[in-house]
C-alpha positions as a Markdown table, in Angstrom:
| # | Residue | x | y | z |
|---|---|---|---|---|
| 1 | Met | 75.8 | 74.6 | 93.1 |
| 2 | Lys | 78.9 | 76.1 | 91.4 |
| 3 | Asn | 81.0 | 76.7 | 94.4 |
| 4 | Ile | 79.9 | 73.8 | 96.7 |
| 5 | Val | 80.6 | 70.1 | 96.3 |
| 6 | Asn | 79.1 | 67.3 | 98.3 |
| 7 | Val | 80.9 | 64.6 | 100.1 |
| 8 | Asp | 79.6 | 61.8 | 97.9 |
| 9 | Trp | 81.1 | 63.5 | 94.8 |
| 10 | Leu | 84.5 | 64.0 | 96.6 |
| 11 | Tyr | 84.5 | 60.3 | 97.7 |
| 12 | Glu | 83.9 | 59.2 | 94.2 |
| 13 | Asn | 86.8 | 61.4 | 93.0 |
| 14 | Leu | 89.1 | 60.7 | 95.9 |
| 15 | Asp | 91.8 | 59.1 | 93.7 |
| 16 | Asn | 91.6 | 61.7 | 90.9 |
| 17 | Pro | 95.1 | 63.2 | 90.6 |
| 18 | Ser | 93.7 | 66.5 | 89.3 |
| 19 | Ile | 91.9 | 67.1 | 92.6 |
| 20 | Arg | 93.6 | 68.6 | 95.6 |
| 21 | Ile | 91.9 | 68.5 | 99.0 |
| 22 | Ile | 92.7 | 71.2 | 101.5 |
| 23 | Asp | 92.0 | 70.9 | 105.3 |
| 24 | Cys | 91.3 | 74.4 | 106.7 |
| 25 | Arg | 90.1 | 73.5 | 110.2 |
| 26 | Phe | 91.0 | 76.2 | 112.7 |
| 27 | Val | 89.6 | 77.2 | 116.1 |
| 28 | Leu | 89.6 | 80.9 | 116.7 |
| 29 | Gly | 91.3 | 81.6 | 120.0 |
| 30 | Ser | 93.0 | 78.2 | 120.0 |
| 31 | Pro | 95.3 | 78.4 | 117.0 |
| 32 | Gly | 96.9 | 75.0 | 117.4 |
| 33 | Lys | 93.7 | 72.9 | 117.5 |
| 34 | Gly | 93.1 | 72.9 | 113.8 |
| 35 | Leu | 96.6 | 71.5 | 113.0 |
| 36 | Asp | 96.3 | 69.0 | 115.9 |
| 37 | Ala | 93.0 | 67.8 | 114.5 |
| 38 | Tyr | 94.5 | 67.4 | 111.0 |
| 39 | Val | 97.6 | 65.5 | 112.3 |
| 40 | Asn | 95.3 | 63.2 | 114.3 |
| 41 | Glu | 93.1 | 62.4 | 111.2 |
| 42 | His | 91.9 | 64.1 | 108.0 |
| 43 | Ile | 90.3 | 63.2 | 104.7 |
| 44 | Ser | 92.6 | 60.9 | 102.8 |
| 45 | Gly | 95.0 | 62.9 | 100.7 |
| 46 | Ala | 94.3 | 66.3 | 102.3 |
| 47 | Leu | 96.9 | 68.9 | 102.9 |
| 48 | Tyr | 96.7 | 71.5 | 105.7 |
| 49 | Phe | 96.5 | 75.3 | 105.3 |
| 50 | Asp | 96.5 | 77.3 | 108.5 |
| 51 | Leu | 94.3 | 80.4 | 108.8 |
| 52 | Glu | 96.9 | 82.5 | 110.6 |
| 53 | Lys | 100.1 | 81.1 | 109.2 |
| 54 | Asp | 99.1 | 80.5 | 105.5 |
| 55 | Met | 95.9 | 82.5 | 104.9 |
| 56 | Ser | 96.9 | 85.6 | 106.9 |
| 57 | Ser | 100.0 | 87.7 | 107.6 |
| 58 | Lys | 101.4 | 88.9 | 110.9 |
| 59 | Val | 99.2 | 91.3 | 112.8 |
| 60 | Thr | 100.4 | 94.9 | 112.8 |
| 61 | Glu | 98.9 | 98.3 | 113.8 |
| 62 | His | 96.5 | 98.2 | 110.9 |
| 63 | Gly | 95.1 | 95.5 | 108.7 |
| 64 | Gly | 92.9 | 93.6 | 111.3 |
| 65 | Arg | 93.3 | 90.4 | 113.1 |
| 66 | His | 93.7 | 88.3 | 109.9 |
| 67 | Pro | 95.4 | 90.6 | 107.3 |
| 68 | Met | 96.0 | 89.5 | 103.8 |
| 69 | Pro | 98.8 | 86.9 | 103.5 |
| 70 | Glu | 102.1 | 87.7 | 101.8 |
| 71 | Leu | 101.2 | 86.7 | 98.3 |
| 72 | Asp | 104.7 | 85.2 | 97.5 |
| 73 | Arg | 104.4 | 82.9 | 100.5 |
| 74 | Ile | 100.9 | 81.5 | 99.8 |
| 75 | Ile | 101.7 | 81.2 | 96.1 |
| 76 | Asp | 104.8 | 79.1 | 97.0 |
| 77 | Lys | 102.7 | 76.9 | 99.3 |
| 78 | Leu | 100.1 | 76.4 | 96.6 |
| 79 | Ser | 102.9 | 75.4 | 94.2 |
| 80 | Thr | 104.3 | 73.0 | 96.8 |
| 81 | Ala | 100.9 | 71.5 | 97.2 |
| 82 | Gly | 100.9 | 70.6 | 93.5 |
| 83 | Ile | 98.3 | 73.1 | 92.5 |
| 84 | Asp | 98.2 | 74.8 | 89.1 |
| 85 | Ala | 95.5 | 76.2 | 86.8 |
| 86 | Asp | 94.3 | 72.7 | 85.9 |
| 87 | Thr | 93.9 | 71.5 | 89.5 |
| 88 | Lys | 90.4 | 71.3 | 91.1 |
| 89 | Val | 90.8 | 72.4 | 94.7 |
| 90 | Val | 88.3 | 71.3 | 97.4 |
| 91 | Ala | 88.5 | 73.1 | 100.8 |
| 92 | Tyr | 86.9 | 71.9 | 104.0 |
| 93 | Asp | 86.7 | 72.8 | 107.7 |
| 94 | Asp | 84.5 | 71.9 | 110.6 |
| 95 | Gln | 83.3 | 75.4 | 111.4 |
| 96 | Gly | 80.4 | 75.7 | 109.0 |
| 97 | Gly | 82.5 | 76.5 | 106.0 |
| 98 | Met | 84.0 | 79.7 | 107.5 |
| 99 | Met | 87.7 | 78.9 | 107.1 |
| 100 | Ala | 87.2 | 77.0 | 103.9 |
| 101 | Ser | 85.4 | 80.0 | 102.4 |
| 102 | Arg | 88.3 | 82.2 | 103.3 |
| 103 | Phe | 90.6 | 79.8 | 101.4 |
| 104 | Trp | 88.0 | 79.8 | 98.5 |
| 105 | Trp | 88.1 | 83.6 | 98.4 |
| 106 | Leu | 91.9 | 83.8 | 98.5 |
| 107 | Leu | 92.2 | 81.4 | 95.5 |
| 108 | Lys | 89.5 | 83.4 | 93.6 |
| 109 | Tyr | 91.5 | 86.6 | 94.4 |
| 110 | Leu | 94.6 | 84.9 | 93.0 |
| 111 | Gly | 92.7 | 84.1 | 89.8 |
| 112 | His | 92.1 | 80.4 | 90.4 |
| 113 | Glu | 88.6 | 79.4 | 89.2 |
| 114 | Lys | 88.5 | 75.7 | 90.1 |
| 115 | Val | 88.0 | 76.0 | 93.8 |
| 116 | Tyr | 85.1 | 74.6 | 95.9 |
| 117 | Val | 83.9 | 74.3 | 99.5 |
| 118 | Leu | 82.9 | 70.9 | 100.8 |
| 119 | Asp | 79.3 | 70.9 | 101.9 |
| 120 | Gly | 79.0 | 69.8 | 105.5 |
| 121 | Gly | 82.7 | 69.7 | 106.0 |
| 122 | Phe | 84.7 | 67.1 | 108.0 |
| 123 | Ser | 81.7 | 66.1 | 110.2 |
| 124 | Lys | 79.6 | 65.2 | 107.1 |
| 125 | Trp | 82.5 | 63.2 | 105.7 |
| 126 | Met | 82.9 | 61.3 | 108.9 |
| 127 | Ser | 79.1 | 60.7 | 109.2 |
| 128 | Lys | 79.3 | 58.9 | 105.9 |
| 129 | Gly | 82.1 | 56.7 | 107.1 |
| 130 | Tyr | 84.3 | 57.9 | 104.3 |
| 131 | Pro | 88.1 | 57.3 | 104.6 |
| 132 | Val | 90.3 | 59.3 | 106.9 |
| 133 | Asn | 93.9 | 58.8 | 108.0 |
| 134 | Asp | 96.9 | 60.5 | 109.6 |
| 135 | Glu | 99.2 | 60.3 | 106.6 |
| 136 | Ile | 100.7 | 63.6 | 105.5 |
| 137 | Pro | 100.8 | 63.4 | 101.7 |
| 138 | Ser | 103.2 | 65.1 | 99.3 |
| 139 | Phe | 102.8 | 65.9 | 95.7 |
| 140 | Pro | 105.1 | 66.9 | 92.8 |
| 141 | Arg | 105.5 | 70.6 | 92.8 |
| 142 | Lys | 103.7 | 72.6 | 90.2 |
| 143 | Glu | 103.9 | 76.3 | 89.5 |
| 144 | Phe | 100.8 | 78.2 | 90.6 |
| 145 | Gln | 100.4 | 81.2 | 88.3 |
| 146 | Ala | 98.6 | 84.0 | 90.1 |
| 147 | Ser | 96.4 | 86.5 | 88.2 |
| 148 | Ile | 95.3 | 89.0 | 90.9 |
| 149 | Gln | 91.6 | 89.9 | 90.8 |
| 150 | His | 91.9 | 93.4 | 92.3 |
| 151 | Asp | 88.1 | 94.0 | 92.0 |
| 152 | Leu | 87.5 | 91.3 | 94.7 |
| 153 | Leu | 89.3 | 93.3 | 97.4 |
| 154 | Ser | 88.2 | 96.5 | 99.2 |
| 155 | Ser | 90.3 | 98.8 | 101.3 |
| 156 | Val | 89.6 | 100.9 | 104.4 |
| 157 | Glu | 89.9 | 104.0 | 102.2 |
| 158 | Glu | 87.1 | 102.7 | 99.8 |
| 159 | Val | 84.9 | 101.8 | 102.7 |
| 160 | Lys | 85.4 | 105.2 | 104.4 |
| 161 | Lys | 84.6 | 107.0 | 101.2 |
| 162 | Asn | 81.5 | 104.8 | 100.7 |
| 163 | Ile | 79.9 | 106.2 | 103.9 |
| 164 | Glu | 79.6 | 109.5 | 101.9 |
| 165 | Thr | 79.0 | 108.2 | 98.4 |
| 166 | Lys | 76.9 | 105.1 | 99.2 |
| 167 | Lys | 78.1 | 103.7 | 95.9 |
| 168 | Ala | 78.2 | 100.2 | 97.4 |
| 169 | Val | 76.0 | 98.3 | 99.9 |
| 170 | Leu | 78.1 | 97.6 | 103.0 |
| 171 | Leu | 77.2 | 94.2 | 104.5 |
| 172 | Asp | 78.2 | 93.3 | 108.0 |
| 173 | Ser | 78.4 | 89.5 | 108.5 |
| 174 | Arg | 78.7 | 89.3 | 112.3 |
| 175 | Ala | 76.0 | 88.2 | 114.7 |
| 176 | Glu | 73.4 | 90.8 | 115.3 |
| 177 | Asp | 74.4 | 91.6 | 118.9 |
| 178 | Arg | 77.9 | 92.5 | 117.8 |
| 179 | Tyr | 76.6 | 94.5 | 114.8 |
| 180 | Leu | 74.4 | 96.5 | 117.2 |
| 181 | Gly | 77.2 | 97.0 | 119.6 |
| 182 | Glu | 75.5 | 95.2 | 122.4 |
| 183 | Asn | 77.8 | 92.3 | 123.0 |
| 184 | Glu | 81.4 | 92.8 | 121.7 |
| 185 | Thr | 83.5 | 90.0 | 123.1 |
| 186 | Ile | 86.5 | 90.1 | 120.7 |
| 187 | Asp | 87.4 | 93.6 | 119.6 |
| 188 | Ile | 88.1 | 96.6 | 121.8 |
| 189 | Lys | 85.3 | 98.8 | 120.3 |
| 190 | Ala | 81.7 | 97.9 | 119.7 |
| 191 | Gly | 79.3 | 98.8 | 116.9 |
| 192 | His | 79.4 | 98.7 | 113.2 |
| 193 | Ile | 80.5 | 100.8 | 110.2 |
| 194 | Pro | 78.0 | 103.5 | 109.5 |
| 195 | Gly | 75.5 | 102.6 | 106.8 |
| 196 | Ala | 76.1 | 98.8 | 107.0 |
| 197 | Val | 73.3 | 96.3 | 106.9 |
| 198 | Asn | 73.5 | 93.1 | 108.9 |
| 199 | Tyr | 73.4 | 89.6 | 107.4 |
| 200 | Phe | 74.8 | 87.1 | 109.9 |
| 201 | Trp | 77.0 | 84.6 | 108.0 |
| 202 | Lys | 75.5 | 81.5 | 109.7 |
| 203 | Asp | 72.2 | 82.2 | 108.1 |
| 204 | Val | 73.6 | 80.8 | 104.8 |
| 205 | Ile | 73.9 | 77.3 | 106.4 |
| 206 | Asn | 71.4 | 75.0 | 108.2 |
| 207 | Glu | 71.7 | 73.3 | 111.6 |
| 208 | Gln | 73.8 | 70.6 | 110.0 |
| 209 | Asn | 76.3 | 73.1 | 108.7 |
| 210 | Glu | 75.2 | 72.4 | 105.2 |
| 211 | Trp | 74.7 | 75.2 | 102.7 |
| 212 | Lys | 71.1 | 76.3 | 102.1 |
| 213 | Ser | 69.5 | 75.7 | 98.7 |
| 214 | Leu | 69.7 | 78.4 | 96.0 |
| 215 | Asp | 66.0 | 79.3 | 96.6 |
| 216 | Glu | 66.7 | 79.7 | 100.3 |
| 217 | Leu | 69.8 | 81.8 | 99.6 |
| 218 | Lys | 67.8 | 84.0 | 97.2 |
| 219 | Glu | 65.2 | 84.5 | 99.9 |
| 220 | Gln | 68.0 | 85.3 | 102.4 |
| 221 | Phe | 69.3 | 88.1 | 100.2 |
| 222 | Lys | 66.1 | 89.2 | 98.6 |
| 223 | Lys | 66.4 | 92.8 | 99.7 |
| 224 | Leu | 69.7 | 93.2 | 97.8 |
| 225 | Asn | 70.0 | 93.9 | 94.1 |
| 226 | Ser | 72.4 | 91.7 | 92.2 |
| 227 | Asp | 73.5 | 94.6 | 90.1 |
| 228 | Asp | 74.7 | 96.6 | 93.1 |
| 229 | Gln | 78.2 | 96.7 | 94.2 |
| 230 | Ile | 78.5 | 95.0 | 97.6 |
| 231 | Ile | 81.4 | 95.2 | 100.2 |
| 232 | Val | 81.3 | 92.5 | 102.8 |
| 233 | Tyr | 83.0 | 92.6 | 106.1 |
| 234 | Cys | 83.0 | 90.9 | 109.5 |
| 235 | Gly | 85.3 | 90.9 | 112.5 |
| 236 | Ser | 88.5 | 90.0 | 110.7 |
| 237 | Gly | 87.8 | 89.1 | 107.1 |
| 238 | Val | 87.0 | 85.4 | 107.7 |
| 239 | Ser | 83.3 | 84.9 | 108.5 |
| 240 | Ala | 82.5 | 87.4 | 105.7 |
| 241 | Cys | 83.6 | 84.9 | 103.2 |
| 242 | Pro | 80.6 | 82.4 | 103.5 |
| 243 | Asn | 78.4 | 85.4 | 102.6 |
| 244 | Ile | 80.5 | 86.1 | 99.6 |
| 245 | Val | 80.3 | 82.4 | 98.5 |
| 246 | Ala | 76.5 | 82.5 | 98.9 |
| 247 | Leu | 76.1 | 85.7 | 97.0 |
| 248 | Asn | 78.2 | 84.4 | 94.2 |
| 249 | Glu | 76.0 | 81.3 | 94.1 |
| 250 | Ile | 72.9 | 83.4 | 93.4 |
| 251 | Gly | 74.4 | 85.6 | 90.7 |
| 252 | Phe | 76.0 | 88.5 | 92.6 |
| 253 | Asn | 79.1 | 89.2 | 90.7 |
| 254 | Asn | 80.2 | 92.6 | 92.0 |
| 255 | Val | 81.1 | 91.6 | 95.5 |
| 256 | Lys | 84.3 | 92.7 | 97.4 |
| 257 | Leu | 85.8 | 91.6 | 100.7 |
| 258 | Tyr | 87.0 | 94.3 | 103.1 |
| 259 | Val | 89.6 | 92.0 | 104.4 |
| 260 | Gly | 90.7 | 94.0 | 107.5 |
| 261 | Ser | 87.0 | 94.3 | 108.5 |
| 262 | Trp | 85.9 | 95.7 | 111.8 |
| 263 | Ser | 89.2 | 94.9 | 113.6 |
| 264 | Asp | 91.0 | 97.1 | 111.1 |
| 265 | Trp | 88.3 | 99.8 | 111.0 |
| 266 | Ile | 88.6 | 100.5 | 114.7 |
| 267 | Thr | 92.4 | 101.0 | 114.6 |
| 268 | Tyr | 91.8 | 104.4 | 112.9 |
| 269 | Glu | 90.7 | 106.9 | 115.6 |
| 270 | Glu | 89.1 | 109.1 | 113.0 |
| 271 | Asn | 86.8 | 106.4 | 111.7 |
| 272 | Ser | 83.2 | 106.8 | 112.8 |
| 273 | Ile | 81.2 | 104.1 | 114.5 |
| 274 | Ala | 77.5 | 103.4 | 114.6 |
| 275 | Val | 75.6 | 101.5 | 117.3 |
| 276 | Gly | 72.0 | 100.2 | 117.3 |
| 277 | Thr | 69.8 | 100.0 | 114.3 |
| 278 | Glu | 69.9 | 102.5 | 111.5 |
| 279 | Asp | 66.3 | 102.1 | 110.2 |
């Protein structure tokens, strides 16, 4: 798989100076737990990137619960981490790849091609007995040169226009009950963006939080056309990202993230909301 690496490969390359490992563990609703887990123990040589402090900016009236980060700030942190164009970056979490996929998408958006998600995450690494420690590493600074890939990012204006034009397929990555508007436990309004189809992000991984095979992913998305433009969203632009990774794996190359997602959409009173099925 072109975006996923397994723990055996990472273990064999653990001392490779051209590889940088990024710990993305984060517990939604308990923002300190990911960092605490990292400080306690992490894959040897890993650095920590926080979902809300590094991969997002401050929440404002619009933009959703995890808005795009300030690019100068994340570029500086990537540089401090010793990451440049030649660095292979492997991201992991312990949440089925959700946080690591957000990091993967951000680096792709910044024009960095050599970025991967660790299959099975921290739990798989631990199950193999591979080395962990509590040492916080540091690396010589390198200059991360961003080349923004604007075609990977969608806006609320584009999504709103798409309701009329249907130029793109709108893909909702949340659990079905939230998509239907039956069980909204996070955001203040329930339902989905009109015209969206539902593909729950956890359906791209198995019960062991490992990524499904290419054949399984092709079956998962068989109703979609790889030539179509696809805009993916979720609650706040995080759990949409595993779907984007999976679509990229099977040859979908015209996929955008609506980073503000549902939590941004509902901050505009004029935006319409659908509930139930649309079949």
